[in-house]
Biopython code that builds the backbone (N, CA, C, O; Angstrom):
import numpy as np
from Bio.PDB.StructureBuilder import StructureBuilder

atoms = [
    (1, "UNK", "N", (-27.664, -7.678, -85.595)),
    (1, "UNK", "CA", (-26.715, -7.757, -84.947)),
    (1, "UNK", "C", (-26.345, -7.608, -86.000)),
    (1, "UNK", "O", (-26.477, -6.460, -86.423)),
    (2, "UNK", "N", (-25.720, -8.625, -86.936)),
    (2, "UNK", "CA", (-24.027, -8.904, -87.745)),
    (2, "UNK", "C", (-24.201, -7.630, -88.353)),
    (2, "UNK", "O", (-23.372, -6.801, -87.976)),
    (3, "UNK", "N", (-25.094, -7.202, -89.244)),
    (3, "UNK", "CA", (-25.351, -6.182, -89.904)),
    (3, "UNK", "C", (-25.134, -4.884, -89.452)),
    (3, "UNK", "O", (-24.584, -4.014, -90.128)),
    (4, "UNK", "N", (-25.635, -4.709, -88.107)),
    (4, "UNK", "CA", (-25.344, -3.429, -87.399)),
    (4, "UNK", "C", (-23.781, -2.999, -87.293)),
    (4, "UNK", "O", (-23.125, -2.010, -87.621)),
    (5, "UNK", "N", (-23.385, -4.902, -86.339)),
    (5, "UNK", "CA", (-22.102, -4.461, -86.084)),
    (5, "UNK", "C", (-21.496, -3.707, -87.686)),
    (5, "UNK", "O", (-21.258, -2.523, -87.925)),
    (6, "UNK", "N", (-21.397, -4.772, -88.476)),
    (6, "UNK", "CA", (-20.711, -4.535, -90.213)),
    (6, "UNK", "C", (-20.760, -3.179, -90.604)),
    (6, "UNK", "O", (-19.890, -2.677, -91.317)),
    (7, "UNK", "N", (-22.204, -2.273, -89.963)),
    (7, "UNK", "CA", (-21.953, -0.950, -90.892)),
    (7, "UNK", "C", (-21.692, -0.023, -89.331)),
    (7, "UNK", "O", (-21.491, 1.186, -89.445)),
    (8, "UNK", "N", (-21.704, -0.524, -88.200)),
    (8, "UNK", "CA", (-20.878, 0.548, -87.394)),
    (8, "UNK", "C", (-22.139, 1.151, -86.711)),
    (8, "UNK", "O", (-22.015, 2.189, -86.062)),
    (9, "UNK", "N", (-23.227, 0.600, -86.819)),
    (9, "UNK", "CA", (-25.029, 1.024, -86.553)),
    (9, "UNK", "C", (-25.099, 1.194, -85.393)),
    (9, "UNK", "O", (-25.465, 0.115, -84.927)),
    (10, "UNK", "N", (-24.915, 2.220, -84.260)),
    (10, "UNK", "CA", (-25.060, 2.246, -83.117)),
    (10, "UNK", "C", (-26.295, 2.193, -81.980)),
    (10, "UNK", "O", (-26.329, 1.950, -80.774)),
    (11, "UNK", "N", (-27.284, 2.547, -82.990)),
    (11, "UNK", "CA", (-28.625, 2.463, -81.981)),
    (11, "UNK", "C", (-28.983, 0.856, -82.240)),
    (11, "UNK", "O", (-29.331, 0.342, -81.177)),
    (12, "UNK", "N", (-28.992, 0.124, -83.112)),
    (12, "UNK", "CA", (-29.311, -1.435, -82.678)),
    (12, "UNK", "C", (-28.524, -1.869, -82.158)),
    (12, "UNK", "O", (-28.838, -2.951, -81.661)),
    (13, "UNK", "N", (-27.311, -1.492, -81.942)),
    (13, "UNK", "CA", (-26.400, -1.994, -81.023)),
    (13, "UNK", "C", (-26.815, -1.814, -79.522)),
    (13, "UNK", "O", (-26.747, -2.774, -78.754)),
    (14, "UNK", "N", (-27.336, -0.318, -79.018)),
    (14, "UNK", "CA", (-27.493, -0.499, -77.810)),
    (14, "UNK", "C", (-28.911, -0.691, -77.729)),
    (14, "UNK", "O", (-29.304, -0.901, -76.581)),
    (15, "UNK", "N", (-29.961, -0.676, -78.795)),
    (15, "UNK", "CA", (-31.388, -1.634, -78.403)),
    (15, "UNK", "C", (-30.985, -2.970, -77.821)),
    (15, "UNK", "O", (-31.340, -3.347, -76.704)),
    (16, "UNK", "N", (-30.078, -3.789, -78.802)),
    (16, "UNK", "CA", (-30.022, -4.942, -78.422)),
    (16, "UNK", "C", (-29.693, -5.144, -76.817)),
    (16, "UNK", "O", (-30.251, -5.945, -76.067)),
    (17, "UNK", "N", (-28.457, -4.047, -76.424)),
    (17, "UNK", "CA", (-28.545, -4.432, -74.974)),
    (17, "UNK", "C", (-29.313, -3.672, -73.991)),
    (17, "UNK", "O", (-29.054, -3.765, -72.791)),
    (18, "UNK", "N", (-30.291, -2.889, -74.461)),
    (18, "UNK", "CA", (-31.379, -2.581, -73.768)),
    (18, "UNK", "C", (-32.272, -4.103, -73.487)),
    (18, "UNK", "O", (-32.844, -4.315, -72.417)),
    (19, "UNK", "N", (-32.272, -4.852, -74.362)),
    (19, "UNK", "CA", (-33.372, -6.038, -74.730)),
    (19, "UNK", "C", (-32.881, -7.299, -73.816)),
    (19, "UNK", "O", (-33.511, -8.120, -73.149)),
    (20, "UNK", "N", (-31.338, -7.084, -74.093)),
    (20, "UNK", "CA", (-30.717, -8.259, -73.081)),
    (20, "UNK", "C", (-30.569, -7.854, -71.714)),
    (20, "UNK", "O", (-30.857, -8.719, -70.887)),
    (21, "UNK", "N", (-30.179, -6.722, -71.274)),
    (21, "UNK", "CA", (-30.023, -6.151, -70.019)),
    (21, "UNK", "C", (-28.197, -5.880, -69.899)),
    (21, "UNK", "O", (-27.403, -6.797, -70.108)),
    (22, "UNK", "N", (-27.933, -5.007, -69.670)),
    (22, "UNK", "CA", (-26.565, -4.839, -69.063)),
    (22, "UNK", "C", (-25.524, -5.682, -68.701)),
    (22, "UNK", "O", (-24.434, -5.912, -69.225)),
    (23, "UNK", "N", (-26.341, -6.301, -67.212)),
    (23, "UNK", "CA", (-25.841, -7.002, -66.504)),
    (23, "UNK", "C", (-25.698, -8.575, -67.311)),
    (23, "UNK", "O", (-24.700, -9.288, -67.206)),
    (24, "UNK", "N", (-26.860, -8.901, -68.079)),
    (24, "UNK", "CA", (-26.385, -10.118, -68.537)),
    (24, "UNK", "C", (-25.720, -10.011, -69.731)),
    (24, "UNK", "O", (-25.379, -11.011, -70.364)),
    (25, "UNK", "N", (-25.542, -9.090, -70.033)),
    (25, "UNK", "CA", (-24.397, -9.069, -71.815)),
    (25, "UNK", "C", (-23.279, -8.964, -71.101)),
    (25, "UNK", "O", (-22.477, -9.743, -71.616)),
    (26, "UNK", "N", (-22.626, -8.242, -69.890)),
    (26, "UNK", "CA", (-21.677, -8.315, -69.037)),
    (26, "UNK", "C", (-21.267, -9.385, -68.688)),
    (26, "UNK", "O", (-20.088, -9.262, -68.356)),
    (27, "UNK", "N", (-21.677, -10.565, -68.563)),
    (27, "UNK", "CA", (-22.100, -11.871, -67.945)),
    (27, "UNK", "C", (-21.289, -12.797, -69.285)),
    (27, "UNK", "O", (-20.396, -13.644, -69.255)),
    (28, "UNK", "N", (-21.989, -12.244, -70.297)),
    (28, "UNK", "CA", (-21.753, -13.277, -71.628)),
    (28, "UNK", "C", (-20.176, -12.645, -72.128)),
    (28, "UNK", "O", (-19.420, -13.525, -72.541)),
    (29, "UNK", "N", (-19.644, -11.304, -72.131)),
    (29, "UNK", "CA", (-18.319, -10.987, -72.345)),
    (29, "UNK", "C", (-17.327, -11.516, -71.573)),
    (29, "UNK", "O", (-16.211, -11.793, -72.012)),
    (30, "UNK", "N", (-17.700, -11.680, -70.376)),
    (30, "UNK", "CA", (-16.911, -12.741, -68.826)),
    (30, "UNK", "C", (-16.570, -14.114, -69.965)),
    (30, "UNK", "O", (-15.463, -14.482, -70.359)),
    (31, "UNK", "N", (-17.972, -14.707, -70.319)),
    (31, "UNK", "CA", (-17.723, -15.901, -70.785)),
    (31, "UNK", "C", (-17.250, -15.949, -72.067)),
    (31, "UNK", "O", (-17.440, -16.992, -72.693)),
    (32, "UNK", "N", (-16.663, -15.025, -72.601)),
    (32, "UNK", "CA", (-15.967, -14.490, -73.997)),
    (32, "UNK", "C", (-14.663, -14.208, -73.734)),
    (32, "UNK", "O", (-13.884, -13.879, -74.629)),
    (33, "UNK", "N", (-14.235, -14.341, -72.161)),
    (33, "UNK", "CA", (-12.620, -14.126, -72.136)),
    (33, "UNK", "C", (-12.306, -12.580, -71.770)),
    (33, "UNK", "O", (-11.159, -12.160, -71.618)),
    (34, "UNK", "N", (-13.485, -11.780, -71.645)),
    (34, "UNK", "CA", (-13.007, -10.521, -71.459)),
    (34, "UNK", "C", (-13.046, -10.455, -69.947)),
    (34, "UNK", "O", (-14.098, -10.464, -69.308)),
    (35, "UNK", "N", (-11.586, -10.373, -69.301)),
    (35, "UNK", "CA", (-11.739, -10.287, -67.762)),
    (35, "UNK", "C", (-11.546, -9.039, -66.887)),
    (35, "UNK", "O", (-11.615, -8.869, -65.670)),
    (36, "UNK", "N", (-11.320, -8.344, -67.769)),
    (36, "UNK", "CA", (-10.770, -6.624, -66.921)),
    (36, "UNK", "C", (-12.428, -5.960, -66.898)),
    (36, "UNK", "O", (-12.427, -4.826, -67.379)),
    (37, "UNK", "N", (-13.551, -6.337, -66.531)),
    (37, "UNK", "CA", (-14.720, -6.047, -66.522)),
    (37, "UNK", "C", (-15.092, -5.199, -65.405)),
    (37, "UNK", "O", (-14.188, -5.241, -64.571)),
    (38, "UNK", "N", (-15.789, -4.649, -65.138)),
    (38, "UNK", "CA", (-15.895, -4.325, -63.961)),
    (38, "UNK", "C", (-17.520, -4.964, -63.294)),
    (38, "UNK", "O", (-18.549, -4.767, -63.941)),
    (39, "UNK", "N", (-17.544, -5.626, -62.125)),
    (39, "UNK", "CA", (-18.428, -6.270, -61.800)),
    (39, "UNK", "C", (-19.814, -5.914, -61.819)),
    (39, "UNK", "O", (-20.717, -6.747, -61.740)),
    (40, "UNK", "N", (-19.957, -4.871, -61.908)),
    (40, "UNK", "CA", (-21.104, -3.788, -61.999)),
    (40, "UNK", "C", (-21.317, -3.227, -63.189)),
    (40, "UNK", "O", (-20.801, -2.140, -63.447)),
    (41, "UNK", "N", (-22.182, -3.946, -64.176)),
    (41, "UNK", "CA", (-23.007, -3.588, -65.587)),
    (41, "UNK", "C", (-22.909, -2.088, -65.620)),
    (41, "UNK", "O", (-22.293, -1.420, -66.451)),
    (42, "UNK", "N", (-23.741, -1.575, -64.393)),
    (42, "UNK", "CA", (-23.790, -0.150, -64.442)),
    (42, "UNK", "C", (-23.170, 1.046, -64.701)),
    (42, "UNK", "O", (-23.500, 2.210, -64.929)),
    (43, "UNK", "N", (-21.611, 0.034, -64.535)),
    (43, "UNK", "CA", (-20.854, 1.210, -64.216)),
    (43, "UNK", "C", (-20.606, 1.689, -65.784)),
    (43, "UNK", "O", (-20.179, 2.843, -65.815)),
    (44, "UNK", "N", (-20.758, 1.126, -67.014)),
    (44, "UNK", "CA", (-20.423, 0.789, -68.154)),
    (44, "UNK", "C", (-22.005, 1.743, -69.042)),
    (44, "UNK", "O", (-22.105, 2.680, -69.834)),
    (45, "UNK", "N", (-23.117, 0.689, -68.217)),
    (45, "UNK", "CA", (-24.167, 1.407, -69.079)),
    (45, "UNK", "C", (-24.193, 0.680, -70.600)),
    (45, "UNK", "O", (-23.736, -0.362, -71.069)),
    (46, "UNK", "N", (-25.057, 1.916, -71.151)),
    (46, "UNK", "CA", (-25.069, 1.795, -72.725)),
    (46, "UNK", "C", (-24.247, 1.971, -73.482)),
    (46, "UNK", "O", (-24.213, 1.355, -74.547)),
    (47, "UNK", "N", (-23.323, 2.901, -73.119)),
    (47, "UNK", "CA", (-21.712, 2.779, -73.941)),
    (47, "UNK", "C", (-20.989, 1.311, -73.887)),
    (47, "UNK", "O", (-20.060, 1.118, -74.672)),
    (48, "UNK", "N", (-21.356, 0.340, -73.047)),
    (48, "UNK", "CA", (-20.824, -0.612, -73.425)),
    (48, "UNK", "C", (-20.860, -1.052, -74.677)),
    (48, "UNK", "O", (-19.954, -1.606, -75.301)),
    (49, "UNK", "N", (-22.208, -0.722, -75.114)),
    (49, "UNK", "CA", (-22.608, -1.317, -77.000)),
    (49, "UNK", "C", (-21.538, -0.135, -77.717)),
    (49, "UNK", "O", (-20.839, -0.484, -78.669)),
    (50, "UNK", "N", (-21.479, 1.092, -77.253)),
    (50, "UNK", "CA", (-20.278, 1.782, -78.103)),
    (50, "UNK", "C", (-18.917, 1.365, -78.480)),
    (50, "UNK", "O", (-18.397, 1.780, -79.515)),
    (51, "UNK", "N", (-18.278, 0.496, -77.608)),
    (51, "UNK", "CA", (-17.085, 0.658, -77.352)),
    (51, "UNK", "C", (-16.574, 1.093, -76.086)),
    (51, "UNK", "O", (-15.352, 1.238, -76.127)),
    (52, "UNK", "N", (-17.275, 1.441, -74.578)),
    (52, "UNK", "CA", (-17.093, 2.017, -73.614)),
    (52, "UNK", "C", (-16.099, 1.301, -72.499)),
    (52, "UNK", "O", (-15.856, 1.690, -71.357)),
    (53, "UNK", "N", (-15.572, 0.064, -73.230)),
    (53, "UNK", "CA", (-14.716, -0.554, -72.222)),
    (53, "UNK", "C", (-12.899, -0.886, -72.872)),
    (53, "UNK", "O", (-12.387, -1.099, -73.971)),
    (54, "UNK", "N", (-12.476, -0.779, -71.598)),
    (54, "UNK", "CA", (-11.200, -0.946, -72.222)),
    (54, "UNK", "C", (-10.874, -2.216, -72.267)),
    (54, "UNK", "O", (-11.154, -2.864, -71.259)),
    (55, "UNK", "N", (-10.241, -2.899, -73.348)),
    (55, "UNK", "CA", (-9.427, -4.342, -73.667)),
    (55, "UNK", "C", (-8.054, -4.178, -74.154)),
    (55, "UNK", "O", (-7.708, -3.143, -74.725)),
    (56, "UNK", "N", (-7.329, -5.075, -73.966)),
    (56, "UNK", "CA", (-5.958, -5.324, -74.766)),
    (56, "UNK", "C", (-6.698, -5.633, -76.129)),
    (56, "UNK", "O", (-7.893, -5.753, -76.400)),
    (57, "UNK", "N", (-5.766, -5.701, -76.742)),
    (57, "UNK", "CA", (-6.110, -5.924, -78.474)),
    (57, "UNK", "C", (-6.048, -7.837, -78.656)),
    (57, "UNK", "O", (-6.416, -8.331, -79.721)),
    (58, "UNK", "N", (-5.730, -8.411, -77.918)),
    (58, "UNK", "CA", (-6.019, -10.152, -77.377)),
    (58, "UNK", "C", (-7.189, -9.793, -77.078)),
    (58, "UNK", "O", (-7.950, -9.571, -78.019)),
    (59, "UNK", "N", (-7.566, -9.668, -76.028)),
    (59, "UNK", "CA", (-9.134, -9.720, -75.941)),
    (59, "UNK", "C", (-10.128, -9.451, -76.760)),
    (59, "UNK", "O", (-11.113, -10.180, -76.881)),
    (60, "UNK", "N", (-9.914, -8.223, -77.478)),
    (60, "UNK", "CA", (-10.677, -7.669, -78.531)),
    (60, "UNK", "C", (-11.169, -8.684, -79.686)),
    (60, "UNK", "O", (-12.313, -9.004, -80.009)),
    (61, "UNK", "N", (-9.470, -9.223, -80.380)),
    (61, "UNK", "CA", (-9.328, -10.137, -81.104)),
    (61, "UNK", "C", (-10.003, -11.281, -81.009)),
    (61, "UNK", "O", (-10.419, -11.893, -81.992)),
    (62, "UNK", "N", (-10.174, -11.690, -79.676)),
    (62, "UNK", "CA", (-11.005, -13.196, -79.273)),
    (62, "UNK", "C", (-12.083, -12.939, -79.221)),
    (62, "UNK", "O", (-12.874, -13.834, -78.924)),
    (63, "UNK", "N", (-12.497, -11.769, -79.456)),
    (63, "UNK", "CA", (-14.265, -11.617, -79.393)),
    (63, "UNK", "C", (-14.728, -11.176, -80.186)),
    (63, "UNK", "O", (-15.921, -10.876, -80.151)),
    (64, "UNK", "N", (-13.990, -10.973, -81.171)),
    (64, "UNK", "CA", (-14.529, -10.779, -82.469)),
    (64, "UNK", "C", (-14.729, -12.168, -83.276)),
    (64, "UNK", "O", (-15.605, -12.402, -84.109)),
    (65, "UNK", "N", (-13.499, -13.201, -82.740)),
    (65, "UNK", "CA", (-13.230, -14.528, -83.352)),
    (65, "UNK", "C", (-14.455, -15.269, -82.677)),
    (65, "UNK", "O", (-14.757, -16.360, -83.162)),
    (66, "UNK", "N", (-14.946, -14.952, -81.966)),
    (66, "UNK", "CA", (-16.345, -15.441, -81.060)),
    (66, "UNK", "C", (-17.422, -15.722, -81.802)),
    (66, "UNK", "O", (-18.090, -16.746, -81.951)),
    (67, "UNK", "N", (-17.506, -14.090, -82.466)),
    (67, "UNK", "CA", (-18.769, -13.777, -83.572)),
    (67, "UNK", "C", (-17.969, -14.358, -84.808)),
    (67, "UNK", "O", (-18.926, -14.987, -85.260)),
    (68, "UNK", "N", (-17.080, -14.596, -85.585)),
    (68, "UNK", "CA", (-16.673, -15.415, -86.434)),
    (68, "UNK", "C", (-17.274, -17.073, -86.524)),
    (68, "UNK", "O", (-17.750, -17.648, -87.503)),
    (69, "UNK", "N", (-17.075, -17.547, -85.230)),
    (69, "UNK", "CA", (-17.442, -19.237, -84.804)),
    (69, "UNK", "C", (-18.274, -19.259, -84.030)),
    (69, "UNK", "O", (-18.235, -19.804, -82.927)),
    (70, "UNK", "N", (-19.454, -18.451, -84.679)),
    (70, "UNK", "CA", (-21.035, -18.820, -84.085)),
    (70, "UNK", "C", (-20.929, -18.851, -82.904)),
    (70, "UNK", "O", (-21.433, -19.794, -82.294)),
    (71, "UNK", "N", (-20.117, -17.647, -82.097)),
    (71, "UNK", "CA", (-20.539, -17.645, -80.442)),
    (71, "UNK", "C", (-19.789, -18.882, -79.524)),
    (71, "UNK", "O", (-20.021, -19.100, -78.334)),
    (72, "UNK", "N", (-18.726, -19.712, -80.484)),
    (72, "UNK", "CA", (-18.329, -20.596, -79.792)),
    (72, "UNK", "C", (-16.958, -19.830, -79.297)),
    (72, "UNK", "O", (-16.363, -19.183, -80.159)),
    (73, "UNK", "N", (-16.385, -19.865, -77.876)),
    (73, "UNK", "CA", (-15.363, -19.030, -77.765)),
    (73, "UNK", "C", (-13.827, -20.455, -77.163)),
    (73, "UNK", "O", (-13.939, -21.429, -76.419)),
    (74, "UNK", "N", (-12.604, -19.919, -77.906)),
    (74, "UNK", "CA", (-11.392, -20.468, -77.385)),
    (74, "UNK", "C", (-10.477, -19.832, -76.287)),
    (74, "UNK", "O", (-10.804, -18.649, -76.188)),
    (75, "UNK", "N", (-9.491, -20.129, -75.446)),
    (75, "UNK", "CA", (-8.867, -19.187, -75.631)),
    (75, "UNK", "C", (-7.791, -19.840, -76.744)),
    (75, "UNK", "O", (-7.616, -20.872, -77.393)),
    (76, "UNK", "N", (-7.096, -18.311, -76.476)),
    (76, "UNK", "CA", (-5.947, -17.636, -77.504)),
    (76, "UNK", "C", (-4.775, -18.762, -77.249)),
    (76, "UNK", "O", (-4.305, -19.097, -76.162)),
    (77, "UNK", "N", (-4.454, -19.225, -78.488)),
    (77, "UNK", "CA", (-3.133, -20.473, -78.142)),
    (77, "UNK", "C", (-2.003, -19.039, -79.057)),
    (77, "UNK", "O", (-2.285, -18.749, -80.220)),
    (78, "UNK", "N", (-1.431, -18.692, -78.708)),
    (78, "UNK", "CA", (-0.282, -18.182, -79.032)),
    (78, "UNK", "C", (1.230, -18.903, -79.541)),
    (78, "UNK", "O", (1.919, -19.119, -78.544)),
    (79, "UNK", "N", (1.776, -19.239, -80.560)),
    (79, "UNK", "CA", (2.831, -20.024, -80.797)),
    (79, "UNK", "C", (3.781, -18.597, -81.013)),
    (79, "UNK", "O", (3.394, -17.621, -81.655)),
    (80, "UNK", "N", (5.309, -18.729, -80.221)),
    (80, "UNK", "CA", (6.476, -17.998, -79.994)),
    (80, "UNK", "C", (6.849, -18.032, -81.799)),
    (80, "UNK", "O", (6.666, -19.050, -82.468)),
    (81, "UNK", "N", (7.244, -17.081, -82.225)),
    (81, "UNK", "CA", (7.896, -17.080, -83.558)),
    (81, "UNK", "C", (9.223, -17.730, -83.202)),
    (81, "UNK", "O", (9.741, -17.792, -82.087)),
    (82, "UNK", "N", (9.808, -18.339, -84.696)),
    (82, "UNK", "CA", (11.006, -19.050, -84.873)),
    (82, "UNK", "C", (11.666, -18.354, -85.488)),
    (82, "UNK", "O", (11.315, -17.835, -86.548)),
    (83, "UNK", "N", (12.603, -18.228, -85.016)),
    (83, "UNK", "CA", (14.029, -17.088, -85.852)),
    (83, "UNK", "C", (14.944, -17.998, -86.568)),
    (83, "UNK", "O", (15.415, -19.092, -86.259)),
    (84, "UNK", "N", (15.063, -17.264, -87.586)),
    (84, "UNK", "CA", (15.907, -18.541, -88.307)),
    (84, "UNK", "C", (16.950, -18.118, -89.036)),
    (84, "UNK", "O", (17.662, -18.932, -89.624)),
]
sb = StructureBuilder()
sb.init_structure("model")
sb.init_model(0)
sb.init_chain("A")
sb.init_seg("    ")
for serial, (resi, resn, name, xyz) in enumerate(atoms, 1):
    if name == "N":
        sb.init_residue(resn, " ", resi, " ")
    sb.init_atom(name, np.array(xyz, "f"), 0.0, 1.0, " ", f" {name:<3s}", serial, name[0])
structure = sb.get_structure()
């Protein structure tokens, strides 16, 4: 899965969702902080594997951070910039 993601290979990504099941994958995404998803995974279908979900930049960044942290999710902590 890591190689497929890094290489933007669509077939392995769609196959992975096919093996997991779309609803199971949507539940996993919710656990990783993607809160703006439809209740029904069939709304997205296999386009879910190809980026067919509207996400904001913070949600997307945090989802990639989960992959980098071996599946461990933490909410983002944003610190305000200090003006000097």
